[in-house]
N, C-alpha and C positions, 0 to 999 in steps of 0.2 A: 694868721694861721696858728692855732695852738699846737704845740708839739708835746708829746709825751714819750718818755723812755721808760720801759719796764724790763724787768729781768726776773728769771726764776732759776734757783739753784737746785739742780736735781740731787737726790741723796745718793751720790756716787763720787768716786775719786775724780777730782777736777782734772787731773792729768789726761784722762781718757776722753771726757765728754766736754769739758770747758763750761763756761757760763755764757748764756745767750741773752743779749739785750734786744728788745723789740722796740723799734722807733715808729711811732704813729703820728699822723697829723690829722687835721680835720677831714682829709680825703681818705683816711684809712691807713693801713700798714704801708710804711715807706720801705722797710727792710729789716734784716736781722744781722746783728754782729755777734759772732761767737768768739770769745777770748779763750784761747787754750794755752797750754804751757809753752809750746814751741811756735805758735803762729796765731794769726787772727783771720777769721773768715767772714766776708761780707756777702750776704744773700739778699740782693735787691728784690723787691716785690715783682712778681710776674716774670722773673728771669729763670731760665732752666739751668744757668750756670752760676757757680759761686766764684768769688774772687778771694784767693788765699794769699796772704802776705806774711813774711817772717817778721819777727820782732826787730831784727837788725834793719830791714828795709823800712819798717814803720818808723823806727827811731830816726833814721836818716830823713825820711819825708817830713816828720814832725819838726825836726830841727831846721830844715831848709825852707819849708813852706808855712810852718805854724807861726803864730804871733807870740813873741817872747814877752812874758809878763810874770810878776810875782803871783803865787796862788793866793786866793782869798782865804782869810782865816777869821774866826770870831774873837780870838783872844788878842788883846793888845800886846801882851808879852810875846806871843808867837809871831806877830807882825814885826816887832822890833828885832827878833832873832832872825827872821827871814831877810829883813833889810840889811842886817849886818853881814849875812852870808853872801848877799848879792854883790857887795862892794868889791 
């Protein structure tokens, strides 16, 4: 299943509107994630409700449930710096 993530930045203040990412698969739209200054909003396809989460709650979830790893970089110098910070 091919996944695509797209986003559009409206010409407005980000604090008010946020940035919306659209996730699609071969089956069509999966949902939309809006990133705002104070929270994140997930809108699943075909659902009349949205799911809103604060940055604090999201950070807790990511730290408890996410997979901890070093970020990928293209620069050898950057990778060495990241590894030294991780120790």
